[in-house]
N, C-alpha and C positions, 0 to 999 in steps of 0.2 A: 113707678118703674122706673128703675137703675140699667138702660143698655152698656146693653158688656158684661153687670153678674150678676142676672138674669134666669130664672126654671121655667119654663115649661114644660108641664108635669103629663097632660091631656098633647093623644096625636093620634092619630087614625093608623090600627095597625090590624096584621095581614088576619085572618081567619086562621086559625092553629093547625087543623085539618092540613091547610096549600103553606105553610110552612116548614109542618116536619115533611108533609109531602117529596121534598125534594132532598130529602134526608139517603143517602148508599149516590146521589146523581154528582160525578166528580166537576170541577170546578175545571175544566179545562170540556169538558161536556158542552156546557152551560154558554162560558167565553164564546166557545165559537156559537152555538149559537143569538147570542149577542152581536156579531162579527165582530170578534173582540175587542169589543169600545169600554166590558165596564169592568175587567181586570183587576186588582193592584199592583200595583208597578214601588220599585221609589228604595226595595229591600225590604216588602212589610212580609215578612216570613211564620211559622210556625216552632216556635221552641217547645214545645209536645205533640205529643202523636194523636190530641183527641180531634178526635171529628167539628169541622163547628158548624153547626148548622140556627136559624132562630133567627130575631126577629131586631134592632137595631136600635139601641135608646143614644143617642149623641150625645158624647160633653164636649166644648169647644175651653179650653185651657192655652193659658200665655204659659210658654216652655218654658220646664221644671219647678212647672207648680200644679198639685193634683190636689186642690182645698176640694173644686168642686169635680173631682170625679169620688171623689171621698163621699163627698157630699152627695152623690147623685146612684151611692149604692142599697141607699134608701127607703133609694123611689120608682128602683123598679122590677120589675113582675118576673116571672120564674121564668130561664129560657133566655129570656130575654140578654143580649150580643151587648153590651155596653162598648163599643165605638168611640176612645179618647181623641179629638186632635190637638196636638202641643205644639203642630207647627210642624213636624220632622223632627227636632232637637232631639242629644241623644245625649245632647248633655248635662242628662239629671237622670234620674229614672220615678216614670209615673206612677207604677204597676211595682209591689215589691212582694211577698209574703204574709205578710201580717194582710194586707188588703185579700189578697186570692184568696186569704182564708174567710172573710168576711163574706167576701161573694159563694161563696160554696157555699156556707152553712144558709143563707142565699136564695141559692138554686138560681144563681145567673148562667146561661147559657156559654160564655167567652168570653175572653179580652177584645179587640184590636185595635194597634193605639197603632197612633201616627208618632211617637218617636220611642221612648227604652224602655224595658222595665230590669231589676236586681233581680236577689234571690234565686238565683237561676234551679239551682239542684228540686228547692221548691216548687216550681214551675216545672219540670219536668219528669216529679214526680203527681204531678194536684188530678182533680180530678176533670176539668173543664179548661176547654182548648184557650190558647194565649199569642195571637204573634201579635211583633212586633219589631223592628225597624231595627234594633242592639237591643244592648245589654250591660250596664252599669254601675261599681258599689256608692256611688252618689246618689243622694234621698235627693227630692225633692221637697219645693219650700210649699207651704197652707197658708198664703192670702191670698190668693185669687189673685185679677177675680177670670170670673170664666161666665158659659150659658151650658144649660140642660135643653135636649132637645132642639136644637135649630140644625142648619143645614151644618155638616163639617164636611175640612175635603180626608182623605186614607188614601193614601197611594198610588193620591191619582186621581183621584176615584172622589165623583164628588154623592155622600152619603147621608143622605135623611130620613127623620125621622119614618117609620114604620118600616123601611127599604126590607128587604132578606138581608142576607149577605150566610155563602157558604161558603164555605174553608177547608178548605183539606192540605198533603204534603205541599200539592205546585202553589196551593200561594188564593187568595181569599175569592173573588166576585163575588157585585152585590145588583140583586137582580131587584127594581124603582117593582112598591107595592102594586099601583094603579097597572104593572106588565105581567102578576107572578104568576095568575093562570092561564094564562099565553106562552108565557115565556116553559111554564113547565110541561105541554105539550106538547111540541117543539123541543124540551130534553130531551122525553121521555120517545120518542119516534127518534131523533140522530141519537140515538145510544144504541137503540137495540141494532139501527145498521150499522152501528161500529163493532157494537157486542158481533155481532151475525159476521161481513165480512171479516175481520178478528178473522172465528174459529174456521173460514172459510181459509186463507190463509194459511194457519195451524193443519190441515186437514193434510195440505196439499189442495184443493178442489182450489181456487183463486186465479185465473188461469194473470198470465205474462200480456196478453194482447188485451184484456177489462184493458187491466191498470199505465196500459198503451196509452190506447184510448180514454183516460177518464184524463191524466196529467198530461197527457203527449196534446193531446188537444185542447188544453188549460195553456199548455203555454202559446201552438200556436193563436189560440184569440188571444190570448195577452200581445203580440206581438212577436214574437221570437218564428224562426228561420233558426232549418237546417243550413247549413251550408258541407256542401262534401271533402273538400280539401284547404286548407289553409295554405293557402303561399303567398 
């Protein structure tokens, strides 16, 4: 076994029905239910308008080299999200039009890339979601090393193989596999409550008193104070 240049092909996956149950739930809603702790940042954003839901198949590569990411496509399962940790470098693209075409043929669920892409027109018109840090015309090296299905970091968050990823125009949130069932119940409850409150606001039946009770009370509990006048 060559540490740093190896592929782990077996890992624990969540129930596909559990993964699919997160479809349609906003990433922001899930982010609230994990105490704002699992949302990717650092510039990871959507490059087309397809929602992302799937199981993470992780790849760790050196900056600017996509050999192992290319090889990984042959070992993913339909619906998997290929999460590529390219050390955050945007000097060379790790995914482009040719790779996208093969991923679509293989039924991949999408890409999340801690690095850059190219062939933006093809990615925008493609059938699967692509999230990344940036765009460059410069292509990658294909020399290695790299690893498949090891812990990676993408957008400041650790992603384990088998985690569930949800992404939309707001960004990507990581759902640890072992916490997924608990989070699904919490997010559904949270979303229903938010939708009910938003509907009441639009109907004009949500009172100023309710808003003050919620946020003025929080302001005071957190140590805030009201002062009659500034002298």
